[in-house]
C-alpha positions in Angstrom: 22.2 19.8 -6.6 21.4 18.5 -2.9 18.0 20.2 -1.5 20.3 21.7 0.9 22.4 24.0 -1.8 19.3 24.9 -3.3 17.6 26.4 -0.6 20.8 28.5 0.2 20.4 29.5 -3.6 16.9 30.7 -3.6 16.7 32.3 -0.6 19.7 34.8 -0.3 20.2 37.2 2.5 22.8 39.5 -0.1 23.3 40.0 -3.8 26.0 41.6 -5.8 24.7 42.8 -9.3 27.7 42.1 -11.7 27.4 44.9 -14.6 25.0 46.5 -12.9 25.1 50.7 -14.6 22.1 53.5 -14.4 22.0 53.2 -18.1 21.1 48.6 -17.8 17.5 47.8 -17.6 17.9 44.2 -16.2 20.1 46.3 -13.3 17.1 48.8 -12.7 14.7 45.5 -13.0 16.4 43.6 -10.4 16.4 46.9 -8.6 12.7 47.6 -8.4 11.6 43.7 -7.7 14.2 43.6 -5.1 11.8 46.5 -3.8 8.7 45.1 -4.3 9.4 41.9 -2.6 10.7 43.5 0.6 14.5 42.4 0.2 15.9 43.1 3.5 19.8 42.7 2.2 22.5 44.8 0.8 22.1 44.7 -3.3 25.1 45.8 -4.5 26.7 47.3 -7.5 29.9 46.0 -9.1 31.5 47.3 -12.4 34.8 47.9 -13.5 34.5 51.6 -14.9 30.9 53.2 -12.5 31.9 54.7 -9.3 28.4 54.8 -8.7 25.4 53.0 -9.5 21.3 54.3 -8.8 22.8 56.2 -5.7 24.7 53.1 -4.4 28.3 53.0 -4.2 30.2 50.6 -6.8 33.1 48.4 -6.4 35.2 47.4 -9.2 35.0 43.3 -9.1 34.0 40.4 -6.8 37.3 41.0 -5.3 36.7 44.0 -3.8 33.8 43.0 -1.6 34.4 43.0 2.0 33.3 39.7 2.9 31.0 37.2 0.5 27.6 37.7 -0.4 25.1 34.7 -1.2 24.2 35.7 -5.0 25.8 36.9 -7.6 24.2 38.4 -10.4 26.3 38.6 -13.1 24.7 41.1 -15.6 28.4 41.2 -17.7 28.5 40.4 -21.6 29.3 36.8 -22.5 33.0 37.4 -23.0 33.7 38.0 -19.8 31.3 35.7 -17.9 33.6 33.2 -16.9 36.4 36.0 -15.8 33.4 37.0 -13.3 33.1 33.6 -11.6 36.5 33.6 -11.1 36.4 36.9 -9.0 33.1 35.1 -7.5 35.4 32.1 -6.6 38.1 34.1 -5.1 35.4 35.8 -3.0 33.7 33.0 -1.8 30.4 33.5 -3.3 29.4 30.0 -4.4 25.8 30.7 -6.5 25.3 33.0 -9.7 22.3 33.9 -12.2 23.4 34.2 -15.6 22.0 36.6 -17.8 24.0 36.6 -21.1 23.1 34.3 -24.1 24.6 33.3 -27.1 25.6 29.3 -25.3 23.6 26.2 -26.7 20.3 28.0 -27.7 22.6 29.0 -30.7 23.4 25.9 -31.8 27.0 23.7 -31.8 29.5 26.8 -31.1 27.3 27.8 -28.5 26.8 24.7 -27.0 30.7 24.4 -26.8 30.5 27.7 -24.8 28.3 26.5 -22.0 30.0 23.3 -21.7 33.1 25.2 -21.2 30.9 27.4 -18.7 29.6 24.8 -16.6 33.2 22.8 -16.1 34.3 26.5 -15.1 31.3 26.8 -12.7 32.4 23.1 -11.3 35.7 23.6 -11.1 35.0 26.4 -8.5 32.5 24.7 -6.9 29.7 27.3 -7.8 25.9 26.8 -8.1 24.8 28.3 -11.4 21.2 29.3 -12.9 21.2 29.9 -16.6 22.8 30.9 -18.8 20.6 33.0 -20.5 18.3 33.0 -17.8 16.2 35.9 -16.2 16.4 34.3 -12.1 13.8 34.1 -10.0 11.3 35.5 -7.2 11.0 33.7 -3.7 7.9 36.0 -2.1 8.6 34.2 1.4 12.4 34.7 1.8 11.3 38.4 0.2 14.2 38.2 -2.8 14.3 39.1 -6.2 17.2 38.9 -8.4 14.8 39.1 -11.3 15.2 40.7 -14.6 11.9 41.8 -15.0 9.7 44.1 -12.8 7.5 41.9 -10.5 3.6 43.7 -10.2 2.9 44.8 -6.9 2.1 43.6 -4.8 3.4 39.9 -4.9 1.3 37.5 -2.2 3.2 35.1 -0.8 1.5 31.6 -0.7 1.9 28.4 -2.0 2.0 27.9 -5.6 5.3 27.5 -7.2 5.9 28.1 -10.6 8.7 27.0 -12.9 8.7 28.4 -16.3 11.1 27.2 -19.4 10.4 30.6 -20.6 11.7 34.0 -19.8 9.5 36.5 -20.9 6.3 35.0 -19.7 7.0 35.1 -15.9 6.0 38.7 -15.9 2.5 38.0 -17.6 1.9 34.9 -15.0 3.0 37.0 -12.0 0.5 39.8 -13.1 -2.2 36.8 -13.2 -1.0 36.2 -10.1 -1.6 39.4 -8.4 -4.8 40.0 -10.3 -7.1 37.2 -8.6 -4.7 36.8 -5.9 -2.8 33.9 -6.3 0.2 33.5 -3.5 3.4 32.4 -4.9 6.1 30.9 -3.2 8.8 30.8 -5.8 8.5 31.1 -9.5 11.5 30.2 -11.4 13.1 31.6 -14.9 15.3 28.5 -16.4 17.4 29.6 -19.3 19.6 26.8 -20.4 19.2 24.8 -17.9 23.0 24.2 -17.7 23.3 23.2 -14.1 20.2 23.8 -12.2 17.0 21.9 -14.0 13.2 21.6 -14.2 13.4 18.7 -12.2 16.4 20.4 -9.7 13.4 22.7 -8.8 10.7 20.6 -8.1 12.8 18.3 -6.2 13.4 21.4 -4.5 9.8 23.0 -4.4 8.9 19.4 -3.3 11.0 19.7 -0.3 10.1 24.0 0.7 7.4 24.1 3.4 5.8 27.0 2.2 5.2 25.3 -1.5 1.6 23.1 -1.2 1.3 22.7 -5.6 3.7 23.3 -8.6 3.0 24.6 -11.7 5.2 24.3 -14.7 5.0 26.0 -17.8 7.5 23.2 -20.2 8.6 23.0 -23.6 11.2 20.0 -23.9 10.9 17.8 -20.5 14.9 16.7 -21.6 15.9 14.1 -18.4 12.2 11.7 -18.3 13.8 9.7 -16.5 14.5 12.3 -13.6 12.2 13.9 -14.5 9.2 10.9 -13.2 11.4 10.4 -10.4 10.6 14.3 -9.3 6.9 13.3 -10.3 6.8 10.2 -7.6 8.0 12.3 -5.1 5.9 14.8 -5.6 3.0 12.9 -5.3 4.5 10.4 -2.6 4.3 13.8 -0.6 0.8 15.4 -1.7 1.9 18.4 -3.8 0.0 18.5 -7.4 2.5 18.9 -10.5 0.0 21.0 -12.8 2.3 21.0 -16.5 1.5 23.3 -19.4 3.4 21.6 -21.9 4.2 23.2 -25.5 5.9 22.3 -28.5 3.3 19.4 -29.9 4.6 18.0 -32.9 4.0 15.3 -35.7 4.1 11.5 -35.7 8.3 9.9 -36.0 10.0 8.4 -38.3 7.9 5.2 -38.3 4.4 6.9 -39.4 5.0 5.9 -43.1 5.4 2.4 -42.2 3.3 1.6 -39.3 -0.3 3.1 -38.4 0.6 3.3 -34.9 3.4 6.2 -36.0 0.1 7.8 -38.1 -1.7 7.9 -34.5 0.7 8.9 -31.7 3.0 12.0 -32.2 5.8 13.3 -29.9 3.0 15.6 -28.0 0.4 12.3 -27.4 2.9 10.4 -25.4 4.1 13.9 -23.5 0.6 13.4 -22.6 -0.1 9.9 -21.5 3.7 9.8 -19.9 1.9 13.0 -17.8 -1.3 10.9 -16.5 0.6 7.8 -15.8 2.7 10.1 -13.4 -0.5 12.1 -12.2 0.6 15.3 -13.8 -2.2 17.2 -14.4 -2.1 18.9 -17.7 -3.1 22.1 -18.7 -4.3 23.9 -22.0 -3.4 27.5 -21.1 -1.5 29.5 -18.4 -4.8 30.6 -16.7 -6.0 27.2 -16.7 -2.7 26.4 -14.9 -3.0 29.2 -12.6 -6.2 28.5 -11.7 -5.9 24.9 -10.9 -2.9 25.5 -9.0 -4.5 28.1 -6.6 -7.2 25.8 -6.2 -5.2 23.0 -4.9 -2.6 25.5 -2.8 -5.2 27.9 -1.0 -8.6 25.2 -0.8 -8.7 21.6 0.8 -9.1 19.4 -2.0 -12.4 17.9 -2.6 -12.6 13.8 -2.3 -15.7 13.2 -4.3 -17.9 14.3 -7.7 -20.9 15.7 -5.2 -20.9 19.6 -6.1 -23.1 22.2 -3.7 -23.7 25.0 -5.8 -24.5 28.4 -4.5 -24.9 31.3 -6.2 -27.3 34.9 -6.6 -27.6 33.9 -9.9 -30.1 31.7 -12.0 -27.7 32.5 -15.5 -24.8 31.7 -13.2 -26.9 28.1 -12.0 -27.4 27.1 -15.4 -23.8 27.5 -16.7 -22.2 25.6 -13.7 -24.5 22.7 -14.3 -23.6 22.5 -17.6 -20.1 23.3 -17.2 -20.4 20.5 -14.3 -22.1 17.8 -16.4 -20.2 18.4 -19.1 -16.5 17.7 -16.6 -18.7 14.9 -14.9 -18.9 16.3 -12.0 -22.6 15.2 -10.3 -25.2 18.4 -8.7 -27.7 16.2 -7.0 -30.5 17.5 -4.6 -30.1 18.7 -1.8 -31.0 16.5 1.6 -34.3 16.7 3.1 -33.2 18.9 6.0 -31.1 21.0 3.9 -33.8 22.0 1.4 -35.8 23.0 4.9 -33.4 25.2 6.3 -32.4 27.2 3.5 -36.3 27.3 2.1 -37.4 30.2 5.3 -34.5 32.3 3.6 -35.1 32.6 -0.1 -37.7 35.2 -1.3 -41.6 33.0 -2.0 -40.6 33.2 -5.4 -37.8 30.7 -5.3 -36.9 27.3 -4.6 -34.1 25.7 -2.4 -32.5 23.4 -5.1 -29.4 22.4 -6.3 -27.5 24.3 -7.5 -29.2 27.0 -5.3 -30.0 30.7 -6.5 -30.6 33.1 -3.7 -31.6 35.6 -6.6 -30.3 38.7 -7.0 -33.6 40.1 -5.1 -31.3 39.2 -1.6 -28.7 41.7 -2.7 -30.9 44.6 -2.9 -31.9 44.7 0.4 -30.3 47.0 2.6 -27.4 45.6 5.0 -28.8 45.7 8.2 -26.6 42.8 9.6 -23.2 41.1 8.4 -24.3 38.0 7.3 -26.7 37.2 4.2 -29.5 34.6 3.1 -26.2 33.1 1.2 -24.2 32.9 4.0 -27.1 31.3 6.4 -27.7 28.7 3.3 -24.2 27.7 2.6 -23.9 27.2 6.8 -27.2 24.8 6.2 -25.6 23.4 3.0 -21.9 22.4 4.7 -23.7 19.6 6.7 -25.3 18.3 3.8 -24.5 14.4 3.7 -25.3 13.9 0.1 -22.1 16.6 -0.9 -18.5 16.0 -0.8 -17.7 20.0 -1.5 -19.6 23.3 -2.5 -18.8 25.4 -5.2 -19.3 29.3 -3.3 -20.3 32.4 -5.4 -21.4 34.8 -2.6 -18.4 37.1 -2.5 -18.6 40.1 -4.2 -16.2 43.5 -2.7 -16.4 47.0 -3.4 -13.8 48.2 -5.5 -12.5 50.4 -2.8 -13.2 50.1 1.2 -16.9 51.9 1.8 -16.8 55.8 3.4 -19.4 54.4 5.4 -17.8 52.7 8.6 -20.8 50.5 9.7 -21.3 49.6 6.0 -17.6 48.7 5.8 -17.3 46.9 9.6 -20.0 44.6 8.1 -18.3 43.4 5.1 -15.5 42.5 6.8 -17.2 41.2 9.8 -18.9 39.1 7.3 -15.5 37.6 5.8 -14.6 37.4 9.1 -17.3 34.6 9.8 -16.9 33.0 5.7 -13.2 32.3 6.7 -14.2 30.5 10.0 -16.9 28.6 8.3 -14.8 27.7 5.5 -12.3 26.4 7.8 -14.5 24.7 9.9 -16.8 23.2 7.2 -17.3 19.1 7.4 -16.9 19.5 3.5 -14.4 21.8 1.5 -16.2 25.4 0.1 -14.7 26.6 -2.7 -15.2 30.7 -3.6 -15.5 31.2 -7.6 -15.8 34.6 -9.1 -18.7 34.5 -12.2 -16.6 35.9 -14.8 -12.3 36.7 -14.9 -12.5 40.2 -13.8 -9.4 41.9 -11.8 -9.2 41.6 -7.8 -9.2 45.5 -6.2 -6.2 45.8 -4.4 -9.0 46.3 -1.2 -10.5 43.0 -1.8 -7.4 41.6 -2.4 -5.6 42.5 1.3 -9.3 41.5 2.9 -9.3 38.1 1.1 -5.8 37.3 1.3 -5.2 38.5 4.9 -7.6 36.1 5.8 -6.7 33.1 3.6 -9.8 33.1 1.1 -8.5 32.9 -2.1 -11.8 33.1 -4.8 -11.8 30.8 -8.5 -11.2 33.9 -11.5 -14.2 32.5 -13.5 -17.5 29.9 -13.7 -14.8 28.1 -16.7 -11.8 28.4 -15.5 -13.2 27.3 -11.7 -15.0 24.1 -13.1 -11.6 23.2 -15.3 -9.7 23.7 -11.9 -12.6 21.3 -10.2 -11.8 18.3 -12.9 -8.3 18.9 -13.1 -8.3 18.7 -9.1 -10.8 15.5 -8.8 -8.6 13.9 -11.2 -5.6 14.0 -9.4 -7.6 13.4 -6.1 -8.7 10.0 -8.0 -4.9 9.4 -9.6 -2.7 10.6 -7.1 -2.5 7.4 -5.2 -1.4 5.0 -8.3 0.9 7.9 -9.0 2.8 7.7 -5.5 2.8 3.9 -5.3 4.4 4.2 -9.1 4.1 1.1 -11.6 5.7 -2.5 -11.6 8.8 -2.3 -13.7 9.5 -5.0 -15.6 12.4 -6.1 -16.4 13.7 -5.3 -19.7 13.6 -8.8 -21.7 16.6 -10.4 -23.2 17.1 -10.1 -26.8 14.8 -12.7 -28.5 15.6 -12.8 -32.0 18.0 -10.7 -34.1 17.0 -9.1 -36.8 17.5 -11.5 -40.0 20.6 -10.8 -42.4 17.8 -10.0 -45.5 16.8 -7.1 -43.4 18.6 -6.0 -40.5 18.3 -1.5 -41.3 14.2 -1.1 -42.1 11.0 -3.1 -42.3 11.4 -7.1 -42.1 9.6 -9.5 -44.3 6.4 -10.3 -42.4 7.6 -13.4 -42.2 10.4 -12.7 -40.0 8.3 -10.7 -38.1 6.1 -13.8 -37.1 8.8 -15.7 -36.3 10.2 -12.7 -33.8 6.9 -12.6 -32.0 6.3 -16.1 -31.9 9.4 -16.4 -30.2 8.6 -13.7 -27.6 5.3 -15.8 -26.9 2.7 -14.0 -28.9 0.1 -16.0 -30.6 -0.2 -16.0 -34.1 -3.0 -16.7 -36.8 -1.6 -20.2 -38.4 0.3 -19.6 -41.6 2.3 -21.1 -43.9 4.8 -19.8 -47.1 4.3 -20.9 -50.5 6.0 -20.2 -53.4 3.9 -21.5 -55.8 0.5 -22.0 -56.5 0.6 -25.6 -55.9 2.3 -25.0 -52.5 -0.7 -22.3 -51.6 -3.1 -24.8 -52.3 -1.6 -27.1 -50.3 -1.3 -25.1 -47.8 -4.5 -23.8 -47.3 -6.6 -27.2 -47.2 -4.0 -27.6 -44.5 -4.9 -24.9 -42.9 -8.5 -25.2 -43.7 -10.7 -23.4 -45.9 -11.0 -20.4 -46.2 -8.1 -18.5 -46.3 -6.5 -14.9 -46.8 -3.2 -14.7 -49.3 -0.4 -11.8 -48.2 2.0 -10.8 -50.6 5.5 -11.6 -48.5 8.3 -8.8 -48.8 10.7 -6.5 -46.5 10.0 -3.8 -49.4 6.3 -4.3 -49.3 4.5 -2.9 -45.7 1.6 -1.2 -47.0 0.3 -5.0 -48.9 -3.1 -4.5 -49.6 -2.6 -0.5 -51.5 -0.6 -2.3 -53.8 -3.2 -5.6 -54.4 -1.0 -8.1 -52.7 -3.8 -9.1 -50.6 -6.5 -11.5 -51.5 -9.0 -12.6 -48.4 -11.4 -15.1 -48.3 -10.6 -17.9 -50.5 -12.8 -20.6 -50.3 -11.7 -23.1 -52.8 -8.2 -24.4 -53.8 -8.8 -22.9 -57.3 -9.2 -19.7 -55.8 -6.4 -20.1 -54.2 -3.9 -21.0 -56.9 -5.6 -17.8 -59.0 -4.6 -15.4 -56.3 -1.3 -16.5 -55.7 -0.8 -16.0 -59.4 -2.6 -12.2 -58.9 -1.0 -11.8 -55.8 2.7 -12.8 -56.8 2.8 -10.6 -60.1 1.5 -7.6 -57.8 4.4 -8.5 -55.5 6.8 -8.8 -58.7 6.1 -5.3 -60.1 7.3 -3.4 -57.4 10.6 -1.6 -58.4 13.2 -2.9 -56.0 11.1 -5.7 -53.8 12.9 -9.0 -53.2 9.6 -11.3 -52.5 10.0 -14.2 -50.5 6.6 -15.9 -51.8 3.4 -15.9 -50.6 1.9 -16.5 -46.8 -1.1 -18.5 -46.5 -3.4 -17.7 -43.6 -6.5 -19.0 -41.8 -9.1 -17.0 -42.0 -11.0 -15.1 -38.9 -14.5 -13.8 -38.4 -16.8 -12.2 -35.5 -14.7 -11.2 -32.6 -13.2 -7.9 -32.5 -9.2 -6.3 -34.2 -7.4 -4.2 -32.2 -4.1 -2.9 -33.1 -0.6 -2.9 -31.1 2.0 -1.3 -31.9 5.2 0.0 -30.2 7.7 3.2 -31.7 10.6 4.7 -30.7 9.4 8.5 -29.0 13.0 10.5 -29.6 12.2 11.4 -25.4 10.9 8.0 -23.3 11.9 5.7 -25.6 9.9 2.6 -26.5 5.0 3.6 -26.7 3.5 1.1 -26.2 -0.5 1.9 -28.7 -3.2 -0.2 -27.8 -6.6 1.3 -29.9 -9.2 -0.2 -32.1 -7.4 -2.0 -35.0 -8.4 -3.1 -38.5 -9.6 0.1 -40.8 -10.6 1.7 -38.3 -7.0 2.8 -36.4 -6.2 6.3 -38.8 -10.1 7.2 -38.9 -11.8 6.7 -35.1 -8.0 7.2 -33.6 -9.6 5.6 -30.2 -5.6 4.5 -28.6 -4.4 4.4 -25.3 -0.3 4.7 -24.8 2.0 4.3 -22.3 6.0 4.3 -22.3 7.6 0.9 -22.0 7.7 -1.5 -20.0 4.4 -2.4 -18.9 2.8 -4.9 -16.7 -0.9 -6.2 -17.1 -2.6 -4.5 -15.1 -1.5 -1.4 -16.7 -2.2 -3.2 -19.7 -5.7 -3.4 -19.1 -6.0 0.5 -17.4 -5.6 1.2 -21.1 -7.6 -1.1 -22.6 -10.5 0.3 -20.4 -9.7 4.1 -21.1 -10.7 3.3 -25.0 -14.0 4.7 -26.4 -14.5 1.3 -27.6 -14.1 0.3 -24.1 -17.5 -1.5 -24.3 -16.5 -3.4 -27.5 -14.6 -5.9 -25.1 -17.1 -6.5 -22.3 -19.3 -7.8 -24.8 -21.6 -5.3 -25.4 -24.2 -5.8 -28.5 -23.8 -9.8 -28.7 -20.4 -10.2 -28.9 -18.1 -12.7 -26.0 -16.7 -11.3 -23.6 -13.1 -10.6 -24.2 -10.7 -12.1 -21.4 -8.9 -9.1 -20.8 -6.6 -10.8 -18.5 -5.1 -13.0 -21.5 -5.3 -10.1 -24.1 -3.1 -8.7 -21.6 -0.7 -10.9 -20.9 -0.1 -11.2 -24.9 -0.3 -7.0 -25.0 2.8 -7.2 -22.8 4.6 -10.3 -24.7 4.5 -7.8 -27.5 6.1 -5.0 -25.7 9.1 -6.9 -24.3 9.9 -8.0 -27.9 9.8 -4.4 -28.8 12.4 -3.3 -25.8 14.3 -6.5 -26.3 15.2 -5.0 -29.6 17.0 -2.1 -27.9 18.2 1.0 -29.5 17.3 -0.3 -32.9 13.5 -0.3 -32.9 11.8 1.9 -35.1 8.3 0.3 -34.9 6.5 -3.0 -33.9 3.3 -3.3 -34.8 0.2 -6.0 -34.4 -3.1 -5.1 -36.7 -5.1 -6.6 -36.6 -4.7 -8.2 -33.0 -7.6 -10.2 -33.2 -9.8 -10.9 -29.6 -12.7 -13.7 -29.3 -13.5 -14.5 -25.9 -10.0 -16.2 -24.8 -8.8 -16.4 -28.0 -6.5 -13.6 -28.9 -3.7 -14.0 -32.6 -1.7 -11.7 -33.9 -3.5 -11.9 -38.0 -0.5 -9.3 -39.2 3.0 -8.2 -38.1 5.2 -5.1 -39.3 8.7 -4.6 -37.4 11.0 -2.3 -38.7 14.4 -1.7 -37.0 17.0 0.7 -38.0 20.9 1.9 -37.2 
C-alpha cells in the first residue's frame, strides 16, 4: 500500500454504488452521508435489475460506465463480490470497499473465501478495504463512502480516526460533533484483508490535514509493522492515541511460573504501547478528548499550570484532579497578582487556581472583554507557568436577538482567538461539564479555530496524556537499540525437551549465558549433601531437583537455613522423600545451595506472548510478586538502558536506591544480568515458554540467581 495509492483511495472524485436499491438502507446511508459532507462528484447507482435508484438512472454493471470511476462501494452479496471485481477491472476501477460479511470472521471456511477474494483483487490490481466493512469518511476531501449516517454537521479538522469496529463509528462521530472536534479521516477497517490498520496509520502520518491519530483496536496483528508506524508517527510529531479492547488472562506459562501469573496479554500490550510512545486510554470519551487537545491546541511543554475559572468549586475540582495527575498549580508571580487583583471583587483573591467569581457574570455587559479575559492577558505572560487551563468560555445556545449583545460576544471571541494564538504559553479552554455544544456555539468556535475540552475530568485526563506524550515522544521517535538475538547457548537437555527443565539444567543454561548464580551442588545422598554444605559454607538451603516438580516449596521440597551437617542430613531425607512421593516425578537428587541474607529479592522472567513474542518482566520477587504485582514489562530484546528504566518504573524502586539502610544496588550490574537473562530466553527461539529467576538477589554490586526455572515446548 503506497502512500500515493492510499491518497487516491481516500479521496475519490466519483463513486459507484454497486448493488444500490431504493430498499437498501446501506445505499441510502451513503447517499445521505455524502450529502452531509458536501460530496460534489457523481454517485452512480449500479444494479442489474433496477433502471432507477433514488431518482437517478442506474446502470446494470460497472462495465456500462461511460468512464472509470475512482471507487466502487460494493453492496452486493458475498457470492457476487468476485464477479463485481471482474467488472471493476474491466471498467478500469481500481479501488473498492466491500460491505459483505461471511469471510475471516466466521472461521476457516470464511478465511479461505477471503484469501481467494484478495487473490482476485491482486490479480486485477484493485485496492480493497474490507470485507465486512462500513467504509470511511474524509471530511477535508468531502467524501463519505460510509454505510452509516454521518451526524450533521461534520467539522473538518485535525483528528484522524481508525476503528477496528463498524457500529462504534456513529457514536464516535456523534461525540465529535457534540464537542466541535474536527475530523480529518475516519476509517472503519472491517477484516483488514488488504488495507490494514497500520496502512491507514501510515497514510495519516503523511496526510497534512491530520495532526493526531486516534485508534480503537481489537488486535495488533502485525506488531513489527505497527511498531515501525508508531516510530514514524513519533518522528513526524503526530501523537497516536489508542483505546485497546480485549484484555485477556495470562498465557500458557501461568501455572508454572510466577511471571505468567502476574502478566497477561493486556499488560504486555500496555507495556509495548508505552514503549512506542502511544497514549493508551480507557474510554472513547478519553480517546477523543485527548485527540482534540493534541490536534487543536498547542502542546504544553511543562507541568506548571495556571487555572482561570468563574467558580470556586471548579477550582477545587481542578486542584484535586491535577494533583492526582502530577500537574503542578504554582503560585502566580507577583506581577501577575498585581495585574489581576484590581479585576476582582473585594472578597476575592488573585491566586492560582483563580476564581474570578460568579459575581462578575451577573454584571450587565458593556464591553466585549470580561474580567477573566483581562486575567488571561496577565497570566499568559507569567514566567512560572507552562500553560493555562481557561474556563471562561460560555456561549448561549442561540445567537442573542439583541444585536449589541451578539456583537459583544463575537468581538470577545475574536479577541480570545487572537490571544490564544499569540500567548507565550498554550491556552487550553475547558468546559466544566460534558454538555453538547450548541449549533451557534459550534459555528462561532469552529470558524475561529477554538476548541473547548469537554469537561474538567476529561480535560485533566487529556492534559495528563498530552504531557506524557510530550515527555516521551522524543525517546519513542529515536527508537531503542535492538541488540541482535543471541545465538543458541545450550539445547534443551534430552531428559526434558518438552516442558519444564530440572533446576540443575536451568542453572547450567543460565551460567552459559553469563547469568551469575548462587553456588550450588547436586547431592544424591545425605552424606553428599552434608559434604557439599561444608564446602559451600553453612548455613545452606536444600531443594529437590526434578523437572516434574516446579513449585517445590508447596510440596515440602525445600528446607532453608540449615546450620550444621546433621541438620543437612536430616533435611536431605525429608526433601528427597517429598520428591519421591510425587507420582511420575523423576528426582535427580537434591540441590544444596548457599544461603543469602539481606539485600533485595527481585523477579526477572520471560514469557511468550502470542502476539509480541518473548516479553521480559522485572519486579519485586520472592513471596511478594503475586501479592504486590509491582512489575514492569518490555518486549525483547532490550538493552541495559531500557532495563534500568524498567527498574525505575517499579513502585519499590526506592529500595534499589538504598532506602531504609539498604545498600544501594549497582543498577548497571543488575541491568547487565537481566539483559543476559533476556538474551538467554531469546536464544531458545520459538521453543521458549517461560524462563524465570525468582528470586534474583541483589546486594550492592552482588547479583545472583537463587532459583531458576526454564520451560520449553514444541
